C-alpha positions as CSV (number, residue, x, y, z in Angstrom):
1,X,-100.0,-78.1,-23.7
2,X,-101.3,-81.8,-24.2
3,X,-105.4,-82.0,-25.6
4,X,-108.1,-82.3,-21.7
5,X,-110.9,-85.0,-22.3
6,X,-114.3,-84.2,-20.4
7,X,-116.6,-87.7,-18.8
8,X,-118.9,-87.4,-16.1
9,X,-118.1,-89.2,-13.4
10,X,-118.3,-92.4,-11.6
11,X,-118.7,-93.6,-8.1
12,X,-114.3,-95.4,-9.1
13,X,-113.0,-91.6,-9.0
14,X,-114.8,-90.3,-6.1
15,X,-111.3,-90.8,-3.9
16,X,-109.5,-89.2,-6.7
17,X,-111.7,-86.2,-6.3
18,X,-111.4,-85.9,-2.4
19,X,-107.9,-85.8,-2.7
20,X,-108.3,-82.8,-5.6
21,X,-110.3,-81.2,-3.7
22,X,-109.5,-80.9,-0.5
23,X,-105.7,-79.8,-2.3
24,X,-107.5,-76.7,-4.7
25,X,-108.7,-75.1,-1.6
26,X,-105.9,-75.8,0.2
27,X,-103.6,-74.3,-2.5
28,X,-105.4,-72.0,-4.4
29,X,-108.0,-70.4,-1.6
30,X,-104.9,-69.0,-0.5
31,X,-104.0,-65.3,-1.6
32,X,-107.3,-65.0,-1.8
33,X,-108.3,-66.1,2.0
34,X,-106.6,-65.3,5.4
35,X,-104.9,-69.1,6.5
36,X,-108.1,-69.2,8.9
37,X,-111.1,-69.0,6.5
38,X,-109.2,-71.3,4.2
39,X,-109.7,-74.1,6.9
40,X,-113.0,-72.3,8.0
41,X,-114.1,-72.9,4.3
42,X,-113.4,-76.9,4.1
43,X,-116.9,-76.9,5.8
44,X,-118.7,-75.2,2.9
45,X,-117.0,-75.5,0.3
46,X,-116.3,-79.9,-1.3
47,X,-118.0,-82.7,-3.2
48,X,-121.6,-83.3,-3.3
49,X,-122.0,-87.0,-4.6
50,X,-125.6,-86.3,-4.7
51,X,-124.3,-84.0,-8.7
52,X,-122.4,-87.9,-9.5
53,X,-125.4,-90.3,-8.6
54,X,-127.5,-87.8,-10.8
55,X,-124.9,-88.1,-13.9
56,X,-123.9,-84.5,-13.8
57,X,-120.6,-84.2,-13.1
58,X,-117.7,-84.1,-14.8
59,X,-114.2,-84.6,-14.8
60,X,-111.1,-83.5,-17.1
61,X,-108.6,-85.8,-17.6
62,X,-105.2,-85.2,-18.9
63,X,-102.9,-88.1,-19.9
64,X,-105.7,-90.6,-17.7
65,X,-105.1,-88.1,-14.7
66,X,-107.9,-86.1,-13.8
67,X,-106.7,-82.7,-13.3
68,X,-110.2,-81.2,-12.8
69,X,-113.3,-81.4,-12.1
70,X,-116.8,-79.2,-12.0
71,X,-120.8,-80.6,-12.2
72,X,-124.2,-78.6,-13.0
73,X,-127.6,-79.5,-11.4
74,X,-131.1,-79.5,-12.0
75,X,-131.5,-79.8,-8.0
76,X,-132.0,-76.7,-5.7
77,X,-128.8,-76.9,-3.9
78,X,-126.3,-73.6,-4.9
79,X,-122.8,-74.5,-2.9
80,X,-121.1,-76.9,-0.2
81,X,-119.9,-80.6,0.1
82,X,-121.6,-84.2,1.1
83,X,-120.9,-83.1,4.9
84,X,-123.0,-79.5,4.5
85,X,-125.3,-80.5,4.9
86,X,-127.6,-77.1,6.2
87,X,-127.0,-76.1,2.2
88,X,-128.6,-79.1,1.0
89,X,-131.6,-78.9,-1.3
90,X,-132.4,-81.3,-3.4
91,X,-135.7,-80.1,-4.7
92,X,-135.9,-80.7,-7.7
93,X,-135.5,-77.4,-10.8
94,X,-137.7,-76.0,-13.2
95,X,-136.3,-75.2,-16.6
96,X,-138.3,-72.9,-17.1
97,X,-138.2,-70.2,-14.1
98,X,-135.6,-71.3,-12.6
99,X,-131.4,-71.4,-13.3
100,X,-129.2,-74.7,-13.2
101,X,-127.4,-74.6,-10.8
102,X,-123.3,-74.7,-11.5
103,X,-121.2,-77.1,-8.5
104,X,-117.9,-77.8,-7.0
105,X,-115.6,-76.3,-9.7
106,X,-111.7,-77.6,-8.6
107,X,-109.0,-77.8,-10.6
108,X,-105.3,-79.3,-9.5
109,X,-103.5,-76.3,-8.2
110,X,-100.2,-78.0,-10.7
111,X,-102.1,-76.9,-13.4
112,X,-104.6,-73.8,-12.4
113,X,-104.5,-71.2,-15.1
114,X,-104.1,-74.0,-18.1
115,X,-107.8,-73.3,-19.1
116,X,-109.3,-76.1,-18.2
117,X,-111.8,-74.8,-15.9
118,X,-113.0,-73.0,-19.4
119,X,-113.2,-76.5,-20.1
120,X,-115.8,-77.7,-17.6
121,X,-117.4,-74.6,-17.4
122,X,-118.4,-75.0,-21.0
123,X,-119.1,-79.0,-20.9
124,X,-122.0,-78.1,-18.0
125,X,-122.7,-74.7,-19.6
126,X,-123.5,-77.1,-23.0
127,X,-125.1,-80.1,-20.7
128,X,-127.2,-77.5,-18.5
129,X,-128.3,-75.6,-21.9
130,X,-129.5,-79.5,-23.5
131,X,-131.7,-80.0,-20.0
132,X,-134.2,-76.8,-21.1
133,X,-132.4,-74.2,-18.6
134,X,-131.6,-70.4,-20.3
135,X,-129.8,-68.6,-17.2
136,X,-127.1,-70.8,-15.1
137,X,-125.7,-69.3,-11.6
138,X,-123.5,-70.4,-9.5
139,X,-121.1,-69.1,-5.9
140,X,-118.3,-68.3,-6.8
141,X,-114.6,-68.9,-4.3
142,X,-112.9,-64.8,-4.5
143,X,-110.5,-67.1,-6.3
144,X,-113.0,-68.4,-8.8
145,X,-114.2,-64.9,-10.3
146,X,-112.5,-64.2,-12.8
147,X,-113.2,-66.9,-15.1
148,X,-116.2,-66.7,-14.3
149,X,-116.2,-63.2,-15.1
150,X,-114.5,-63.9,-18.4
151,X,-116.7,-66.4,-19.7
152,X,-119.7,-63.8,-19.2
153,X,-120.9,-64.5,-15.4
154,X,-122.2,-61.4,-13.6
155,X,-122.2,-60.8,-9.8
156,X,-125.3,-60.7,-8.2
157,X,-124.3,-60.0,-5.2
158,X,-121.5,-60.9,-2.5
159,X,-122.3,-62.8,1.1
160,X,-120.5,-63.9,3.7
161,X,-121.2,-67.9,4.8
162,X,-119.7,-68.0,8.8
163,X,-118.1,-70.8,9.9
164,X,-117.5,-71.2,13.3
165,X,-117.3,-67.3,13.4
166,X,-114.5,-66.9,11.1
167,X,-116.3,-65.0,7.7
168,X,-115.7,-67.1,4.1
169,X,-116.7,-64.1,1.1
170,X,-118.6,-65.7,-1.9
171,X,-120.2,-64.3,-4.9
172,X,-123.1,-65.3,-6.5
173,X,-123.0,-65.3,-9.6
174,X,-125.2,-65.9,-13.2
175,X,-125.5,-65.9,-16.7
176,X,-127.5,-66.4,-19.3
177,X,-126.9,-69.8,-21.4
178,X,-128.7,-66.9,-25.0
179,X,-127.4,-63.7,-24.9
């Protein structure tokens, strides 16, 4: 396996990221969600460009091609893309009392289960720790949950996001960065 390099995303990466994310949602949720749930999940998943603007969104590259992405945030939004306005909360968090958020983790389907998610997650956790946070939390999809469990995250609650009458299961998870 060729080495995976990470860097912080720029605005120039947005078209490639949006394409990768759409493919990941469509392909990697199969087997975990029904076709109707996959369609509905597009309304609650996606890229939040505030992460790119904040300089907290990583891209993973292999041989110069973007193969994954994910970020962390010091804002209150737990999940949702630019189009998920009802899920967004730009309020800044207090590292002394709040958990940083791990956000919008996606791997290109042809590169799934090759360690890319772990590399991105580790980079995000390191940056959150450097930002003064002792805890991180995220909203996991069912397909992403095994990665997070293997990385030390514990389930907090299972929720269902309702999109036009279709329930999309999600799992809120947390991790201490100093355990």
